[in-house]
Backbone and ligand atoms as CSV (ligand in chain L), in Angstrom:
chain,resi,resn,atom,element,x,y,z
A,1,MET,N,N,-85.249,-53.105,-93.399
A,1,MET,CA,C,-84.632,-53.772,-94.422
A,1,MET,C,C,-85.522,-54.651,-95.337
A,2,SER,N,N,-86.797,-54.028,-95.597
A,2,SER,CA,C,-87.644,-54.728,-96.438
A,2,SER,C,C,-87.973,-53.940,-97.723
A,3,SER,N,N,-86.956,-53.681,-98.459
A,3,SER,CA,C,-87.219,-52.927,-99.765
A,3,SER,C,C,-87.708,-53.927,-100.739
A,4,PRO,N,N,-88.404,-53.343,-101.814
A,4,PRO,CA,C,-89.090,-54.234,-102.775
A,4,PRO,C,C,-88.114,-55.139,-103.500
A,5,PHE,N,N,-86.769,-54.651,-103.643
A,5,PHE,CA,C,-85.702,-55.291,-104.323
A,5,PHE,C,C,-85.372,-56.572,-103.536
A,6,PHE,N,N,-85.256,-56.522,-102.204
A,6,PHE,CA,C,-84.987,-57.564,-101.353
A,6,PHE,C,C,-86.014,-58.639,-101.373
A,7,SER,N,N,-87.350,-58.279,-101.398
A,7,SER,CA,C,-88.366,-59.181,-101.638
A,7,SER,C,C,-88.380,-59.971,-102.890
A,8,VAL,N,N,-88.058,-59.279,-103.965
A,8,VAL,CA,C,-87.931,-60.024,-105.222
A,8,VAL,C,C,-86.745,-60.992,-105.166
A,9,LEU,N,N,-85.699,-60.683,-104.517
A,9,LEU,CA,C,-84.548,-61.483,-104.429
A,9,LEU,C,C,-84.803,-62.808,-103.641
A,10,VAL,N,N,-85.474,-62.552,-102.501
A,10,VAL,CA,C,-85.940,-63.802,-101.636
A,10,VAL,C,C,-86.986,-64.582,-102.484
A,11,GLY,N,N,-87.790,-63.965,-103.356
A,11,GLY,CA,C,-88.745,-64.646,-104.132
A,11,GLY,C,C,-88.200,-65.580,-105.122
A,12,ILE,N,N,-87.064,-65.077,-105.785
A,12,ILE,CA,C,-86.459,-65.922,-106.813
A,12,ILE,C,C,-85.327,-66.844,-106.309
A,13,ALA,N,N,-84.904,-66.661,-105.113
A,13,ALA,CA,C,-83.886,-67.409,-104.521
A,13,ALA,C,C,-84.051,-68.964,-104.705
A,14,PRO,N,N,-85.274,-69.418,-104.372
A,14,PRO,CA,C,-85.502,-70.917,-104.392
A,14,PRO,C,C,-85.320,-71.481,-105.859
A,15,PHE,N,N,-85.427,-70.556,-106.773
A,15,PHE,CA,C,-85.381,-71.110,-108.265
A,15,PHE,C,C,-83.957,-71.045,-108.819
A,16,VAL,N,N,-82.975,-70.440,-108.134
A,16,VAL,CA,C,-81.700,-70.277,-108.542
A,16,VAL,C,C,-80.984,-71.640,-108.795
A,17,PRO,N,N,-81.099,-72.591,-107.795
A,17,PRO,CA,C,-80.517,-73.891,-108.047
A,17,PRO,C,C,-81.056,-74.608,-109.250
A,18,PHE,N,N,-82.294,-74.407,-109.550
A,18,PHE,CA,C,-82.997,-75.030,-110.708
A,18,PHE,C,C,-82.277,-74.476,-111.952
A,19,PHE,N,N,-82.192,-73.159,-112.053
A,19,PHE,CA,C,-81.495,-72.537,-113.229
A,19,PHE,C,C,-80.088,-73.004,-113.405
A,20,VAL,N,N,-79.347,-73.100,-112.386
A,20,VAL,CA,C,-77.938,-73.463,-112.362
A,20,VAL,C,C,-77.877,-74.905,-112.933
A,21,ILE,N,N,-78.846,-75.850,-112.395
A,21,ILE,CA,C,-78.839,-77.249,-112.950
A,21,ILE,C,C,-79.220,-77.313,-114.436
A,22,LEU,N,N,-80.212,-76.418,-114.850
A,22,LEU,CA,C,-80.640,-76.334,-116.139
A,22,LEU,C,C,-79.467,-75.951,-117.111
A,23,LEU,N,N,-78.792,-74.911,-116.689
A,23,LEU,CA,C,-77.606,-74.347,-117.422
A,23,LEU,C,C,-76.538,-75.387,-117.572
A,24,PHE,N,N,-76.248,-76.136,-116.371
A,24,PHE,CA,C,-75.231,-77.190,-116.416
A,24,PHE,C,C,-75.594,-78.243,-117.347
A,25,LEU,N,N,-76.986,-78.666,-117.475
A,25,LEU,CA,C,-77.302,-79.714,-118.340
A,25,LEU,C,C,-77.124,-79.363,-119.790
A,26,ILE,N,N,-77.481,-78.075,-120.089
A,26,ILE,CA,C,-77.334,-77.529,-121.412
A,26,ILE,C,C,-75.868,-77.546,-121.772
A,27,MET,N,N,-75.049,-77.092,-120.842
A,27,MET,CA,C,-73.605,-77.020,-121.183
A,27,MET,C,C,-73.049,-78.434,-121.395
A,28,ARG,N,N,-73.490,-79.363,-120.620
A,28,ARG,CA,C,-73.074,-80.799,-120.712
A,28,ARG,C,C,-73.412,-81.500,-122.093
A,29,ARG,N,N,-74.579,-80.950,-122.645
A,29,ARG,CA,C,-75.065,-81.550,-123.799
A,29,ARG,C,C,-74.287,-81.115,-125.070
A,30,GLN,N,N,-73.393,-80.118,-124.879
A,30,GLN,CA,C,-72.581,-79.562,-125.903
A,30,GLN,C,C,-71.845,-80.647,-126.734
A,31,LYS,N,N,-71.958,-80.736,-127.931
A,31,LYS,CA,C,-71.173,-81.681,-128.742
A,31,LYS,C,C,-70.184,-81.003,-129.608
A,32,PRO,N,N,-69.161,-81.750,-129.917
A,32,PRO,CA,C,-68.135,-81.173,-130.818
A,32,PRO,C,C,-68.644,-81.139,-132.325
A,33,CYS,N,N,-68.135,-80.095,-133.163
A,33,CYS,CA,C,-68.390,-80.163,-134.432
A,33,CYS,C,C,-67.828,-81.353,-135.154
A,34,PRO,N,N,-68.526,-82.061,-136.033
A,34,PRO,CA,C,-68.023,-83.330,-136.574
A,34,PRO,C,C,-66.918,-82.931,-137.652
A,35,ASP,N,N,-66.840,-81.659,-138.121
A,35,ASP,CA,C,-65.847,-81.307,-139.055
A,35,ASP,C,C,-64.593,-80.735,-138.449
A,36,CYS,N,N,-64.767,-79.756,-137.548
A,36,CYS,CA,C,-63.583,-79.015,-137.005
A,36,CYS,C,C,-63.360,-79.225,-135.478
A,37,GLY,N,N,-64.318,-79.905,-134.809
A,37,GLY,CA,C,-64.180,-80.272,-133.346
A,37,GLY,C,C,-64.436,-79.118,-132.433
A,38,GLU,N,N,-64.922,-78.027,-133.053
A,38,GLU,CA,C,-65.329,-76.783,-132.180
A,38,GLU,C,C,-66.521,-77.217,-131.399
A,39,PRO,N,N,-66.604,-76.846,-130.036
A,39,PRO,CA,C,-67.918,-77.190,-129.301
A,39,PRO,C,C,-69.081,-76.314,-129.916
A,40,LEU,N,N,-70.095,-77.047,-130.222
A,40,LEU,CA,C,-71.309,-76.524,-130.828
A,40,LEU,C,C,-72.105,-75.748,-129.757
A,41,SER,N,N,-72.447,-74.458,-130.057
A,41,SER,CA,C,-73.221,-73.654,-129.127
A,41,SER,C,C,-74.725,-74.094,-129.136
A,42,PRO,N,N,-75.262,-74.331,-128.019
A,42,PRO,CA,C,-76.701,-74.770,-127.853
A,42,PRO,C,C,-77.608,-73.528,-128.131
A,43,PHE,N,N,-76.968,-72.314,-128.239
A,43,PHE,CA,C,-77.843,-71.103,-128.513
A,43,PHE,C,C,-77.579,-70.686,-129.829
A,44,LEU,N,N,-78.607,-70.639,-130.735
A,44,LEU,CA,C,-78.559,-70.284,-132.058
A,44,LEU,C,C,-79.384,-69.162,-132.384
A,45,SER,N,N,-78.934,-68.175,-133.188
A,45,SER,CA,C,-79.686,-66.952,-133.578
A,45,SER,C,C,-80.944,-67.517,-134.360
A,46,PRO,N,N,-82.088,-66.902,-134.051
A,46,PRO,CA,C,-83.372,-67.396,-134.739
A,46,PRO,C,C,-83.290,-67.072,-136.252
A,47,PHE,N,N,-82.478,-66.046,-136.575
A,47,PHE,CA,C,-82.344,-65.713,-137.973
A,47,PHE,C,C,-81.482,-66.516,-138.840
A,48,LYS,N,N,-80.646,-67.375,-138.084
A,48,LYS,CA,C,-79.771,-68.377,-138.785
A,48,LYS,C,C,-80.398,-69.703,-138.887
A,49,LYS,N,N,-81.384,-69.876,-137.994
A,49,LYS,CA,C,-82.079,-71.304,-138.054
A,49,LYS,C,C,-82.787,-71.582,-139.348
A,50,THR,N,N,-82.716,-72.785,-139.734
A,50,THR,CA,C,-83.412,-73.300,-140.938
A,50,THR,C,C,-84.679,-74.005,-140.464
A,51,TRP,N,N,-85.569,-74.324,-141.389
A,51,TRP,CA,C,-86.758,-75.034,-141.076
A,51,TRP,C,C,-86.517,-76.133,-140.334
A,52,ARG,N,N,-85.467,-76.945,-140.754
A,52,ARG,CA,C,-85.102,-78.170,-140.057
A,52,ARG,C,C,-84.711,-78.057,-138.504
A,53,HIS,N,N,-84.057,-76.810,-138.347
A,53,HIS,CA,C,-83.674,-76.629,-136.937
A,53,HIS,C,C,-84.851,-76.387,-136.108
A,54,TRP,N,N,-85.807,-75.662,-136.533
A,54,TRP,CA,C,-87.072,-75.362,-135.837
A,54,TRP,C,C,-87.833,-76.703,-135.492
A,55,VAL,N,N,-87.892,-77.629,-136.546
A,55,VAL,CA,C,-88.660,-78.806,-136.339
A,55,VAL,C,C,-87.853,-79.850,-135.515
A,56,GLU,N,N,-86.649,-80.176,-135.787
A,56,GLU,CA,C,-86.102,-81.234,-135.055
A,56,GLU,C,C,-84.831,-80.861,-134.337
A,57,GLY,N,N,-84.486,-79.596,-134.207
A,57,GLY,CA,C,-83.259,-79.093,-133.541
A,57,GLY,C,C,-81.929,-79.347,-134.234
A,58,GLY,N,N,-80.902,-78.823,-133.773
A,58,GLY,CA,C,-79.627,-79.016,-134.458
A,58,GLY,C,C,-78.760,-77.730,-134.171
A,59,TYR,N,N,-77.688,-77.726,-134.812
A,59,TYR,CA,C,-76.661,-76.674,-134.549
A,59,TYR,C,C,-76.095,-76.274,-135.817
A,60,ILE,N,N,-75.485,-74.933,-135.760
A,60,ILE,CA,C,-74.657,-74.529,-136.864
A,60,ILE,C,C,-73.339,-74.206,-136.190
A,61,CYS,N,N,-72.274,-74.787,-136.799
A,61,CYS,CA,C,-70.912,-74.538,-136.164
A,61,CYS,C,C,-70.531,-73.086,-136.412
A,62,LEU,N,N,-70.103,-72.412,-135.268
A,62,LEU,CA,C,-69.808,-70.959,-135.263
A,62,LEU,C,C,-68.395,-70.788,-136.019
A,63,LYS,N,N,-67.544,-71.976,-136.011
A,63,LYS,CA,C,-66.266,-71.691,-136.642
A,63,LYS,C,C,-66.256,-71.970,-138.147
A,64,CYS,N,N,-66.833,-73.120,-138.538
A,64,CYS,CA,C,-66.753,-73.542,-140.020
A,64,CYS,C,C,-68.077,-73.469,-140.670
A,65,GLY,N,N,-69.208,-73.233,-139.807
A,65,GLY,CA,C,-70.552,-72.962,-140.445
A,65,GLY,C,C,-71.264,-74.184,-140.977
A,66,CYS,N,N,-70.735,-75.350,-140.575
A,66,CYS,CA,C,-71.503,-76.656,-141.053
A,66,CYS,C,C,-72.735,-76.832,-140.167
A,67,ASP,N,N,-73.672,-77.585,-140.824
A,67,ASP,CA,C,-74.934,-77.832,-140.295
A,67,ASP,C,C,-74.959,-79.154,-139.603
A,68,VAL,N,N,-75.318,-79.191,-138.327
A,68,VAL,CA,C,-75.266,-80.436,-137.510
A,68,VAL,C,C,-76.588,-80.716,-136.944
A,69,ASP,N,N,-77.010,-82.036,-136.920
A,69,ASP,CA,C,-78.369,-82.359,-136.445
A,69,ASP,C,C,-78.229,-82.514,-134.861
A,70,SER,N,N,-79.387,-82.818,-134.220
A,70,SER,CA,C,-79.403,-82.754,-132.695
A,70,SER,C,C,-78.571,-83.950,-132.134
A,71,ASP,N,N,-78.215,-84.922,-132.979
A,71,ASP,CA,C,-77.412,-85.981,-132.422
A,71,ASP,C,C,-75.914,-85.787,-132.766
A,72,GLY,N,N,-75.508,-84.644,-133.264
A,72,GLY,CA,C,-74.084,-84.312,-133.559
A,72,GLY,C,C,-73.638,-84.953,-134.907
A,73,ARG,N,N,-74.503,-85.215,-135.712
A,73,ARG,CA,C,-73.976,-85.807,-137.079
A,73,ARG,C,C,-74.119,-84.507,-138.097
A,74,LYS,N,N,-73.244,-84.459,-138.998
A,74,LYS,CA,C,-73.243,-83.444,-140.082
A,74,LYS,C,C,-74.401,-83.577,-141.020
A,75,VAL,N,N,-74.981,-82.552,-141.345
A,75,VAL,CA,C,-76.118,-82.609,-142.284
A,75,VAL,C,C,-75.823,-81.884,-143.494
A,76,PRO,N,N,-76.005,-82.338,-144.748
A,76,PRO,CA,C,-75.722,-81.620,-145.972
A,76,PRO,C,C,-76.765,-80.496,-146.091
A,77,ALA,N,N,-76.224,-79.405,-146.558
A,77,ALA,CA,C,-77.099,-78.140,-146.590
A,77,ALA,C,C,-78.368,-78.425,-147.393
A,78,GLY,N,N,-79.463,-77.907,-146.923
A,78,GLY,CA,C,-80.741,-78.118,-147.619
A,78,GLY,C,C,-81.391,-79.390,-147.462
A,79,THR,N,N,-80.998,-80.230,-146.441
A,79,THR,CA,C,-81.701,-81.352,-146.039
A,79,THR,C,C,-83.060,-81.011,-145.456
A,80,ALA,N,N,-84.071,-81.762,-145.865
A,80,ALA,CA,C,-85.468,-81.495,-145.341
A,80,ALA,C,C,-85.536,-82.267,-144.027
A,81,PRO,N,N,-86.371,-81.815,-143.177
A,81,PRO,CA,C,-86.584,-82.610,-141.816
A,81,PRO,C,C,-87.175,-83.946,-142.266
A,82,ARG,N,N,-86.928,-84.900,-141.339
A,82,ARG,CA,C,-87.382,-86.281,-141.466
A,82,ARG,C,C,-88.944,-86.135,-141.154
A,83,LEU,N,N,-89.687,-87.048,-141.876
A,83,LEU,CA,C,-91.082,-87.004,-141.869
A,83,LEU,C,C,-91.689,-87.133,-140.365
A,84,ARG,N,N,-91.012,-88.117,-139.672
A,84,ARG,CA,C,-91.426,-88.361,-138.219
A,84,ARG,C,C,-91.384,-87.094,-137.492
A,85,SER,N,N,-90.289,-86.262,-137.676
A,85,SER,CA,C,-90.172,-84.946,-136.918
A,85,SER,C,C,-91.197,-84.016,-137.348
A,86,VAL,N,N,-91.594,-83.937,-138.562
A,86,VAL,CA,C,-92.638,-83.096,-139.101
A,86,VAL,C,C,-93.989,-83.426,-138.481
A,87,VAL,N,N,-94.287,-84.650,-138.446
A,87,VAL,CA,C,-95.493,-85.196,-137.890
A,87,VAL,C,C,-95.494,-84.764,-136.423
A,88,THR,N,N,-94.447,-85.024,-135.670
A,88,THR,CA,C,-94.325,-84.762,-134.274
A,88,THR,C,C,-94.597,-83.230,-134.014
A,89,GLY,N,N,-94.019,-82.424,-134.906
A,89,GLY,CA,C,-94.059,-80.951,-134.715
A,89,GLY,C,C,-95.474,-80.536,-134.990
A,90,ILE,N,N,-96.231,-81.140,-136.004
A,90,ILE,CA,C,-97.649,-80.697,-136.310
A,90,ILE,C,C,-98.445,-81.103,-135.064
A,91,VAL,N,N,-98.267,-82.359,-134.501
A,91,VAL,CA,C,-99.022,-82.836,-133.375
A,91,VAL,C,C,-98.915,-81.946,-132.214
A,92,MET,N,N,-97.607,-81.539,-131.969
A,92,MET,CA,C,-97.307,-80.642,-130.819
A,92,MET,C,C,-98.077,-79.288,-130.974
A,93,LEU,N,N,-97.921,-78.785,-132.200
A,93,LEU,CA,C,-98.615,-77.534,-132.462
A,93,LEU,C,C,-100.029,-77.523,-132.265
A,94,THR,N,N,-100.685,-78.692,-132.646
A,94,THR,CA,C,-102.160,-78.948,-132.566
A,94,THR,C,C,-102.479,-78.932,-131.077
A,95,LEU,N,N,-101.702,-79.838,-130.229
A,95,LEU,CA,C,-101.930,-79.910,-128.919
A,95,LEU,C,C,-101.889,-78.738,-128.118
A,96,VAL,N,N,-100.974,-77.695,-128.541
A,96,VAL,CA,C,-100.843,-76.463,-127.867
A,96,VAL,C,C,-101.759,-75.457,-128.455
A,97,GLY,N,N,-101.974,-75.461,-129.761
A,97,GLY,CA,C,-102.705,-74.369,-130.514
A,97,GLY,C,C,-104.225,-74.484,-130.257
A,98,VAL,N,N,-104.745,-75.789,-130.333
A,98,VAL,CA,C,-106.268,-75.962,-130.225
A,98,VAL,C,C,-106.774,-75.347,-128.945
A,99,PRO,N,N,-106.258,-75.875,-127.870
A,99,PRO,CA,C,-106.806,-75.294,-126.548
A,99,PRO,C,C,-106.530,-73.760,-126.402
A,100,ALA,N,N,-105.428,-73.283,-127.018
A,100,ALA,CA,C,-105.230,-71.850,-126.929
A,100,ALA,C,C,-106.269,-71.018,-127.701
A,101,VAL,N,N,-106.658,-71.587,-128.845
A,101,VAL,CA,C,-107.655,-70.934,-129.688
A,101,VAL,C,C,-109.033,-71.011,-129.076
A,102,LEU,N,N,-109.384,-72.240,-128.510
A,102,LEU,CA,C,-110.641,-72.444,-127.830
A,102,LEU,C,C,-110.742,-71.499,-126.530
A,103,LEU,N,N,-109.708,-71.402,-125.840
A,103,LEU,CA,C,-109.688,-70.486,-124.704
A,103,LEU,C,C,-109.916,-69.001,-125.108
A,104,LEU,N,N,-109.350,-68.652,-126.246
A,104,LEU,CA,C,-109.462,-67.316,-126.768
A,104,LEU,C,C,-110.848,-67.007,-127.118
A,105,LEU,N,N,-111.474,-67.931,-127.884
A,105,LEU,CA,C,-112.941,-67.958,-128.215
A,105,LEU,C,C,-113.752,-67.851,-127.056
A,106,PHE,N,N,-113.492,-68.682,-125.991
A,106,PHE,CA,C,-114.336,-68.676,-124.872
A,106,PHE,C,C,-114.272,-67.291,-124.221
A,107,LEU,N,N,-113.046,-66.686,-124.158
A,107,LEU,CA,C,-112.877,-65.481,-123.409
A,107,LEU,C,C,-113.562,-64.315,-124.175
A,108,LEU,N,N,-113.523,-64.427,-125.515
A,108,LEU,CA,C,-114.019,-63.303,-126.409
A,108,LEU,C,C,-115.663,-63.404,-126.400
A,109,HIS,N,N,-116.182,-64.580,-126.216
A,109,HIS,CA,C,-117.611,-64.755,-126.364
A,109,HIS,C,C,-118.391,-64.760,-124.999
A,110,ARG,N,N,-117.747,-64.310,-124.069
A,110,ARG,CA,C,-118.244,-64.462,-122.664
A,110,ARG,C,C,-119.497,-63.464,-122.543
L,1,ZN,ZN,ZN,-67.072,-76.753,-137.328
């Protein structure tokens, strides 16, 4: 009874509670649409996301299509991200991107 499938199952078993808790937290964070009250889906198609969604998060109501920020407030269409969020985004990209580029250069020039 030691098929590869069984081994994989045993290997991922300790992580199952973690994923259940994560999913539970995501579902709990669901906020209602400020316009129509429909629960906002935490999962948004990357093609529907705006620049603001990528930088500071937010939702698009699946029922009425209104744009909602991460705190559950309605956002008028075409609103630019807050400056603080843009700065945070750039800093995060730098913190992740610079070591990645350095590592790549290091590996290429070995
Ligand atoms: Zn709505």
